C-alpha positions as CSV (number, residue, x, y, z in Angstrom):
1,M,0.0,0.0,0.0
2,S,1.7,3.2,-1.1
3,Q,-1.1,5.7,-1.7
4,V,-1.7,8.3,0.9
5,I,-4.8,10.6,0.8
6,F,-5.0,13.7,2.9
7,S,-8.4,15.0,3.8
8,K,-8.9,18.6,2.8
9,Y,-8.8,19.5,6.5
10,A,-5.6,17.7,7.1
11,N,-4.0,19.3,4.1
12,Q,-5.1,22.8,5.3
13,E,-3.8,22.0,8.8
14,L,-0.4,21.0,7.2
15,Q,-0.3,24.2,5.2
16,D,-1.3,26.4,8.2
17,A,1.4,24.8,10.4
18,I,4.1,25.3,7.7
19,R,3.2,29.0,7.4
20,Y,3.1,29.4,11.2
21,Y,6.6,27.9,11.6
22,D,8.0,29.9,8.8
23,L,6.7,33.1,10.5
24,K,8.5,32.0,13.7
25,L,11.8,31.3,11.9
26,L,12.5,31.3,8.2
27,G,13.0,27.8,7.0
28,L,11.4,26.1,10.0
29,G,8.2,25.5,8.0
30,I,10.2,23.4,5.5
31,K,11.7,21.4,8.4
32,F,8.2,20.8,9.7
33,K,7.1,19.7,6.2
34,D,10.1,17.3,6.0
35,E,9.2,15.8,9.4
36,V,5.6,15.2,8.3
37,K,6.9,13.6,5.0
38,K,9.2,11.3,7.0
39,A,6.4,10.2,9.3
40,V,4.1,9.6,6.3
41,L,6.7,7.4,4.7
42,Q,7.0,5.4,7.9
43,I,3.3,5.1,8.1
44,V,3.2,3.7,4.6
45,E,5.9,1.2,5.4
46,Y,4.4,0.1,8.7
47,P,0.7,1.2,8.8
48,H,-0.2,-0.8,11.9
49,A,2.9,0.2,13.9
50,W,1.4,3.2,15.7
51,S,-1.1,3.1,18.6
52,I,-4.8,3.5,18.2
53,E,-6.1,7.0,19.1
54,R,-9.8,6.2,18.8
55,G,-11.8,3.5,17.0
56,D,-9.7,2.6,13.9
57,V,-7.8,5.9,13.8
58,R,-4.1,5.6,14.6
59,K,-1.7,8.4,15.6
60,C,1.9,8.9,14.6
61,L,3.7,11.4,16.8
62,L,6.3,13.7,15.1
63,Y,9.7,13.6,16.8
64,K,10.7,17.3,16.5
65,F,7.4,19.1,16.6
66,P,4.4,18.8,18.9
67,Y,2.1,17.4,16.2
68,K,0.6,14.0,15.5
69,I,-0.7,12.6,12.2
70,L,-4.1,10.9,12.7
71,Y,-4.9,8.3,10.0
72,S,-6.8,5.2,9.2
73,V,-5.7,2.2,7.2
74,E,-8.1,1.6,4.3
75,D,-8.2,-1.4,1.9
76,D,-6.0,0.4,-0.7
77,H,-4.7,3.5,0.9
78,I,-3.8,5.4,4.0
79,F,-6.3,8.2,4.8
80,V,-4.9,11.1,6.8
81,I,-7.7,12.6,8.8
82,A,-5.7,15.4,10.7
83,V,-2.3,16.9,11.2
84,A,-3.1,17.9,14.8
85,H,-1.2,19.8,17.4
86,Q,-0.8,17.5,20.4
87,H,-1.7,20.2,23.0
88,Q,-4.6,22.0,21.5
89,K,-8.3,21.0,21.1
90,P,-8.2,17.3,21.7
91,N,-10.6,15.2,19.6
92,Y,-11.7,18.1,17.4
93,W,-11.2,15.9,14.4
94,V,-13.5,13.1,15.5
95,E,-16.5,14.0,13.3
96,R,-14.4,14.2,10.1
97,N,-15.3,11.7,7.4
98,E,-14.6,13.7,4.2
99,I,-11.8,13.6,1.8
């Protein structure tokens, strides 16, 4: 399984976080994006390796940033539900079911 689909919300969260980090320090947004990319590649390689957050949604914590990738393993792809800050608004993503 190599296909990863980001929900429109997860994609927006990713872009917002990249912009936020670039405002904090030029180039930090790219480092954040690279960290997300590494995590997604690990998820693709080992989709069931991370703990379950809720129901069939798993979470992959980033190492260098306080974010987690919330995703589900589908029959033919990984569906990223949220790119969520670990310390803000827990479970805000629960009602999401759209691509």
